[in-house]
C-alpha positions as CSV (number, residue, x, y, z in Angstrom):
1,M,-5.0,-58.4,-23.1
2,I,-1.9,-60.4,-22.3
3,K,-3.7,-63.7,-23.0
4,T,-5.0,-62.3,-26.3
5,L,-1.5,-61.4,-27.4
6,G,-0.2,-64.8,-26.4
7,F,-3.0,-66.5,-28.3
8,L,-2.3,-64.4,-31.4
9,L,1.4,-65.1,-31.2
10,T,0.8,-68.8,-30.9
11,I,-1.7,-69.0,-33.8
12,G,0.5,-66.8,-36.0
13,A,3.6,-68.9,-35.2
14,G,1.7,-72.1,-36.0
15,I,0.8,-70.8,-39.4
16,T,4.4,-69.6,-40.0
17,L,5.9,-72.9,-38.9
18,T,3.5,-74.8,-41.2
19,L,4.4,-72.7,-44.2
20,G,8.1,-72.9,-43.5
21,V,8.1,-76.7,-43.0
22,L,6.0,-77.2,-46.2
23,S,8.5,-75.0,-48.0
24,V,11.5,-77.0,-46.7
25,F,10.1,-80.3,-47.8
26,G,9.2,-79.1,-51.2
27,S,5.4,-78.9,-51.1
28,M,5.5,-75.1,-51.6
29,N,8.0,-72.8,-53.3
30,M,8.7,-69.8,-51.1
31,G,12.2,-68.9,-52.2
32,N,14.9,-68.0,-49.6
33,V,12.5,-67.3,-46.7
34,Q,11.9,-70.9,-45.6
35,W,14.5,-71.1,-42.8
36,P,13.8,-67.6,-41.4
37,M,10.1,-68.5,-41.2
38,I,10.9,-71.7,-39.3
39,I,13.2,-69.9,-36.9
40,L,10.8,-66.9,-36.3
41,G,7.8,-69.3,-36.0
42,T,9.6,-71.3,-33.3
43,V,10.6,-68.2,-31.4
44,F,7.1,-66.7,-31.5
45,F,5.5,-70.1,-30.7
46,F,7.5,-70.4,-27.5
47,A,6.9,-66.7,-26.6
48,G,3.1,-67.2,-27.1
49,I,3.0,-70.3,-25.0
50,G,5.1,-68.6,-22.3
51,L,2.6,-65.7,-22.2
52,L,-0.3,-68.1,-22.0
53,K,1.2,-70.2,-19.2
54,Y,2.9,-67.8,-16.9
55,R,1.1,-64.5,-17.1
56,K,-2.1,-63.3,-15.5
57,D,-4.5,-61.4,-17.6
58,T,-4.9,-57.7,-17.0
59,D,-8.5,-58.2,-15.9
60,A,-7.4,-60.8,-13.3
61,I,-4.7,-58.4,-12.0
62,Q,-7.3,-55.6,-11.6
63,A,-9.7,-57.9,-9.8
64,D,-6.9,-59.0,-7.4
65,N,-6.1,-55.3,-6.6
66,N,-9.7,-54.4,-5.7
C-alpha cells in the first residue's frame, strides 16, 4: 500500500510539473496557477520518491512479523 501511494504521488507530481513548466514557458495558458503547480509538483515528487526509497511495503512488514 505504501509503495502504491508513493508511485501515485510520483506519477501525479510528474504530470503536475510538466503542466506547470509548459505553462511558465508559454506553451500552455493556465492563468495564475502555474507557479503553485510547480511548487506542489516538486513537493509531491520528492515525497513520492522518499516513500518509494525508504519505506517497506505493508506486505513485507507482515511477512517479517510472521
